[in-house]
N, C-alpha and C positions, 0 to 999 in steps of 0.2 A: 504494499499499500504505499503510496507516495506520501512525502510529507507535505505540509502545506506550502513551503517554500518551492518543493520541487512542481506540485500542481500548479502555483502561481507562476512560476517561470515557463511551464509550458504553455499556459494560457498566453502569458506576454508574448512568447515567440510566436504563437499562432495570430494573436493580435497584430502583430508588427507584420507578419506575412500576408494578413488580409484574410485568414481562414478561421479565424474564431467566430462561432455564430454570434449573430448580433444579440440574442437574447440571453447570453450567458452573463451572469454576475459573477465578479470575482471576490472570492471569500479570503478574507484577511485573518481569520482566526478570531479568537476572543480578545476582549479588553484588558489591557494590563493594568486594572485598577485594584492591585491587590491592598494597596495602603488607603483606598478611599472606600467608606463603608458606605457603599450602595449597591444596588443590583447590577452596576455597570459591567462587571466580569463575567456575568453569566449569560450574556447576550453576544451573538456574533457581529463582527464587522464586515459589511458587505460593501462593494464598490462597484458602482456602474461603469462600463466599458468607456463612457463618454468621459470619465475624469482621466483616463490616459490620454485620450485625444487632448483635452483641455490642457493637462498639463504640459504635453508637448508642443501644442500650436499656441495656447495663450501665455503660458508661463515659461515658456522656452525651456523646459527640462529635458536632459537626455534619457530617454527611456532604458538605456543600458545599465543606468545606475537603479534601477528598481529591480533588479535582480534580488531575491530573498526579502520583497517589501514585508511579508507577513511577519517574519522574525524582527525586522527593523522596527515595526508597530508594537508588537507583543513585548520587546525589550527596548523601550524609547530611551532617550536621553533626558526628556522633560514632558510633562503634561501640563497644560494651562487651561483653567477655565476660562470660556470666551467671556470676554467683558460686555460686548455688545449685543450677544445673542445667548441668552440665559439656556442652559441645558447642553450646549455645544461645549466640544472640548478640542484644544489644538495639541496634537500629539507632535512632540519635536524627534525627529529621528536622527540618526548619524549620518546620513547623506547630507554632501554639502553641494551647493550649487551657487554660482556667483558669489563666493564669499560667505553665504550664510547657508543654515540648516534648512533642509527642506522638511515641510511641516504637512501633517494629513489633519484635515480638520473632519469632525465627524459630529452628526447629530443624531438624536434619536428618531426612530422611525417603526412604522409598525404597517404590515399589510397583510392579506389573507394568504398570501402564499408562502411567506418567509416569517411570518409573525412579528414579534419584536425583536428589533436589531438596531444596530448603527449603521449609518449609511455615510458613505465618504462624501462630502459635499464639496472638497477643495484640496488639490496638493499643489503646494508652491515652495518656493524658496523664501525665507523669511530673513530679513535684516537683524544682525545680533542687537542693535540698538533697540528694536521693537521688542525684542525678548527680554532685556534687561529692564525695558519700562514696564511690561507686564508684569515681571517679578517685582517691581517697586509697588505696583498697585495691588500686590498681594494676590495675584491670580495662580500662582504657581501651585501645584497640587502634589507633584511628584518630580524629582529630579535624581539622576544618576551622574554623579559628579566626574566620573572619568569620562564620560561622553559628552560633555558639553563645555569644554575647556575653552572653545572658541568664543562663547559668548557669556560664559557664567562669571559672575565676580568671584575673586578668590576669598 
């Protein structure tokens, strides 16, 4: 049985080749919220294919760096609560693009087919100064110091 990373990497390869069926939703595993006392860690993170296209076309991210994205989401550098959109979280990965970390923004969702889940609503690079500002605003919910040396205050 393939690991989540292997499954995602194969789906990413098919997406780039144009052979991934349009209805396929990408599963990034469960949320990494061990230290946050909520139901968050019990539901999956699902990513519509359009997020890959948006990351590449709008945010100019290189999809080669997305290999192993489920592990990067499940073992993040940091997690912030959204300031402007309650209920959303910003997962900071260890991927770097344009000098800043790549973030995955998730929102709670529910539908008849997949039940309650998190849906990826954006994937983009974020400037380190913005992350520091969020930290000063007390939005930081989790941090892995060894993975965030490029932006975290010492």
